[in-house]
TIROKOL-207511 format. One line per 4 residues: number of its first residue (from 1); their letters; for each residue x, y, z of C-alpha. Coordinates in Angstrom, 1 decimal. Example, Ala and Ser with C-alpha at 12.3 -4.5 7.8 and 13.67 -1.06 7.14 Angstrom:
residues 2
1> as> 12.3 -4.5 7.8; 13.7 -1.1 7.1
//
This chain:
residues 117
1> qlqa> 49.1 216.6 100.0; 46.0 217.2 97.9; 43.0 219.1 99.2; 39.7 218.7 97.3
5> sggg> 36.7 221.1 97.6; 33.4 221.7 95.9; 30.7 219.3 95.2; 27.5 219.0 97.2
9> lvea> 23.9 218.7 96.0; 23.2 219.8 92.4; 20.0 219.5 90.4; 20.1 217.6 87.2
13> ggsl> 21.0 219.8 84.3; 23.0 222.1 86.5; 26.7 222.5 86.9; 29.3 221.9 89.5
17> rlsc> 33.0 222.7 89.9; 35.5 220.8 91.9; 38.9 222.2 92.9; 42.0 220.4 94.0
21> aasp> 45.0 222.1 95.6; 48.3 220.4 95.7; 50.9 221.3 98.3; 53.8 221.5 98.4
25> gpfr> 54.1 222.4 94.8; 54.7 223.1 92.1; 54.4 219.7 90.4; 55.9 220.6 87.0
29> tavm> 56.2 217.0 86.0; 53.0 215.4 87.0; 49.5 214.3 85.9; 46.6 215.4 88.0
33> awfr> 43.3 213.6 87.7; 39.8 213.4 89.1; 38.3 210.0 89.8; 34.9 209.1 91.1
37> qapg> 33.3 206.2 92.8; 29.6 205.5 93.1; 28.2 203.1 95.6; 28.6 199.5 94.4
41> kere> 30.7 200.6 91.5; 34.4 200.6 90.7; 36.4 203.8 90.9; 36.7 205.3 87.4
45> lvak> 39.0 208.0 86.0; 36.9 210.9 85.0; 39.5 213.3 83.6; 43.2 213.9 83.8
49> itws> 45.5 216.7 82.8; 49.2 216.8 82.2; 50.6 219.7 84.2; 53.3 220.7 81.7
53> dsra> 51.2 221.2 78.6; 47.6 221.1 80.0; 46.8 218.2 77.7; 43.5 216.7 79.0
57> tyvd> 41.6 213.5 78.5; 38.1 212.5 79.6; 36.1 209.4 80.1; 33.4 209.0 77.4
61> svkg> 30.5 209.5 79.8; 31.6 213.1 80.5; 33.0 214.2 77.2; 31.5 217.4 76.0
65> rati> 30.2 218.1 79.5; 33.5 218.3 81.5; 36.5 220.5 81.5; 39.6 219.9 83.5
69> argi> 42.0 222.8 83.7; 44.7 224.3 85.8; 43.3 226.9 88.2; 44.3 230.6 88.5
73> aedt> 45.9 229.8 91.9; 49.2 228.0 91.5; 49.1 224.2 91.8; 45.3 223.9 91.6
77> vnlq> 43.2 221.9 89.2; 39.6 222.4 88.6; 36.9 220.1 87.1; 33.9 221.8 85.7
81> lnsv> 31.0 219.5 85.0; 27.9 220.8 83.1; 24.5 219.3 82.4; 25.0 217.0 85.3
85> kpsd> 23.0 213.8 85.5; 22.0 211.6 88.4; 24.6 209.1 87.1; 27.3 211.7 87.9
89> savy> 26.5 211.2 91.6; 29.6 209.8 93.3; 32.4 210.6 95.7; 35.0 212.4 93.6
93> ycal> 38.7 212.2 94.4; 41.6 214.2 93.0; 44.9 212.4 92.5; 48.4 213.0 91.3
97> rtlg> 51.1 210.9 89.7; 54.5 211.9 88.6; 55.3 211.4 85.0; 56.6 207.9 84.4
101> asty> 54.8 206.5 87.4; 52.3 203.7 86.7; 50.0 204.6 89.6; 48.7 207.7 91.2
105> qywg> 50.8 208.2 94.3; 48.9 211.0 96.0; 45.2 211.2 96.7; 43.0 213.9 98.2
109> qgtq> 40.1 213.2 100.4; 36.8 212.5 98.6; 34.1 215.1 98.1; 30.5 213.9 97.7
113> vtvs> 28.5 215.0 94.6; 24.8 214.2 94.6; 22.7 215.0 91.6; 19.0 215.2 92.2
117> s> 16.6 214.3 89.4
//
């Protein structure tokens, strides 16, 4: 089970932090990710992190503005997004897949992020 939190209304240029808690954990052999979906658009992978070595990758549109990292609390992953833009507005979802799996098997509930211009 994945539980997402954070988001809300943010002014353009501001920052937001999303958190995702996985239970039961720990998922030592997994990849955790944040996706987002804006109205009328396809869902896109924003960032992902490999649990074992914290290796992270980002979609080009957030590179330099986003950081995905394991949280202080066990089995949590945070997404920090700075210098937000109205184009970052979307429903954000956290997801998890076990290493070797081709798809994300577990999904959290979405959390709305709205960036005002």
